[in-house]
N, C-alpha and C positions, 0 to 999 in steps of 0.2 A: 879052817878057811875063814878069812876075815869077812865080816859082813859089811862091805863097803856101802856107805850111803850115797857116795858119788865117786866116779872114777874120772880122773883127768884124761884128756886126750894126750897124745905124745907130747912130752915137754922137752925143751932144749935148755941145757944148763949154760950159765954165763956168769959174768961178774958185773955188778952195777957200777957204772962210771959216774952217772949223775941223774937225778930226777929234776925236771924243770917245767915251768909253766903248768904245773899240776899233771897234765895229761901226757907228758913225754918222759921217756927214760932211755938214756944211752947205755947200751949193754955190750960188753965184749963177749962173744960166743966162745965156746971151747976151741974152735978152729982158728981163733984170732980175729975173726971178722967183727967189726963194730957196726951194730944196727941200732936204729931208733925204734923203740917199742911203744905201743899205746899203754898208758898207765890208767886203768879204769878205776880211779880213786880220786874223789874231789877233796878229801880231807888232807891235813898236813902230814899224815903218816908219821906221827911223832914216835921216834925210836925205832922205826922200821924202814928207813930209807937211807941208810948210811952208805956212802960210796965205798966200794971194795967188798960189799956183801955178795954172797952167792945168791943167784936168782934162778928162776925157772920161767921160761917163756913158752906160750902156745903159739902155733903158727896157723894162719888162715890161708886157704887156697882161693879166697874170693878176690878176683882180679880188680874189683871196684874199690877195695880197701886201699887207703893211702899208706897205712902201716900194716905190714903182714903179721908182725909179732905183737903179742899181748903179754904184759907182765902179770904173772899169776902168783908166784911165790917168792918170798925173800927169806933168807936165813938170818936169825938173830942169835945172840949169845948172852942174853940176860941171865939165863940159867945154863942148862946144857944147850948145845946147838939145836935150834928149833926152827922148823919151817912155819912161816906166817902167811896166811892167805890175804892178798891185797886187792883182789878183784871184787869190788863191792857189788857187782852184778850177780854174784853167786849166792850169797847168804839167803836171799829170799827163795831162790830155786831149791836150795838144800833144805830149808825149813819146810817148804811145801812137800818135798819128798818124805821128810820125817813125819809130818802130819798125816800123810797118807798111810804111813806104816804104824801110826799111833805110838811113836817113840817117846812121847811126853805124857806119862800117866797122870801128871799133875793137872792136865787139862780135862780129865774125866771123859765122859761119853759125848761124842759128836758124830754126826753122820754126813754133814755137808761142809765143804770147804770152799769159800769164795775168796777171790783175791781182789784187792784194790776197790773196796766198797766205800762209797761216799759216806762220810760221817762228819761230826764236829759241830760246834755251835753255829758256824756260818755255812756249813755244808760245802765247804771248799777244800776239805781235806779228804784223803783216801787212806783208810786203814789197810795195813798189809794183808791181814787175813781176818775173815769173819766166819766164825764157826757156829753151827747150829745143830741141835739134836732134837730131843722130844720136846713137846710143848711145855712140859713141867720144868724144864731146865732153862737157865738164863743163857742168852746168846753170849758169845765170847768175841771180844774185839782184841786182836793180837797185833802188836807193833813189833818190828824187828830192828835191832840196831847192831851194826857190825862193830866189833870191838877188837882192837889190835894193840893198844897201848898197855904197857905193863911196867910195874915196879917190882922186881923180884918175881914171885909167883902170884902177885896181886894184879888182876886185870882191872883196868879203869876205863870208864866212859863218862863224859866225852874227853877227847884229847885237845879240844879247842872250844871256844864259846859257840853254842849252837842254839840260836833263837828258834829254829825249826824244831829241834828236840824239845825245847821248853814248851812250845805250843802243843806238841804231841802229848806230853805229860798232862798239861792242863785239860786237853780234850778227853784223855782217858779218865781223869778224875771226874769230869762232868758226867760221864756215863754211869757212874755209881749212884745208887745201888741197884739200878734197873737192869744192869748188865754186868758181866764179868769183864774186867779190863786187865790185859796182860801185857807186860813189857818183857820181851825176850831179847836178851843180850847174846848175840852170836859171837862167842869168844873164839876168834879165828886163829887159834894157836893152842897147842896141847900142853904147854908148860905151866899154865896158870890154874891154881886150885881154889882161888878166892876172887871175889869181885867187890868193887866199891865204886861209888861215883867219883869222877875226876874233879874234886872240889877246887883244886888249885888252878884248873883251867877254866872252869865254869861253876862258880859257887852258887849261882842262881839255879842251875840245873840240879845240883846236889840237894839244895833245900827243897826244890819241887819234888824230887824223887822221894825224899823222906815224908813230905806231906802226902804224896800219892800212896805210899805204903800204909800210912796211918788211915787213909780213907778206904783201904781195901784193894787197891790196885796190886795185882800179883806180879812178882818179879821172878823171871826164870833166867838165871845166868848160865847159859848152856855151853859146856866145854866140847870142843871138837879137836880131834887129832888131825893134823894136816901133814901130808907128805906128797911127794911127786906122784905117788901111785893113786892117791885118792883121799877121801875124807871119811872119818869114823866119828860117831857120836860117843862121848865119854861120860855123859851124865851132867849133873848140876855142880857148879862151884858154890862154895860157902859165901853167903852175903855178909859183908862187913859194913854196917851203916854207922 
């Protein structure tokens, strides 16, 4: 029996016709009907938004929603046919479930998990997770980044310039050495076994990540298997810096 970390609700298969204005995706369902689905992803979705790709949609029964369907998965063929999770609202929910199950032994012992804790030099940022344990252990500030861009079996982040991501790295570095700083890359596809910064899209981010690692910021490139049934944790990818 598979130990699902997350189970999707009933999903509906279709074919992506186009994604536009970031938040809209036209999809032809299996019965031939064409619907406009909400695309919960603010990024460019580099390499994972090709028209003609197989997709999976969830459906809401909330009558107040303008769009009943949500784009959840898209299939890519960089390696073998692979489902990629494109709903960026999910990774933090999945990581919280994984933290509650202590699936990341690299984090050591912690007893409290808090979300969206204010931190940073200007106290205007919120870290995704703040973990604390005994008084003798350093607190852990953990940031999560959704990762879907790949070249072969190499997962890359970011897939576009991200000043917000750069700021997060600077703030994690500023916490050292009085706290543990962790950057967790949520590799939202099961076909990638290695991870590297996306230098060609954001060289500043790549340089900051290397500086952060040198200062003791910990990097966890976490691999997840994605399927219409649900999500499984596969372990860490190898870091290539």
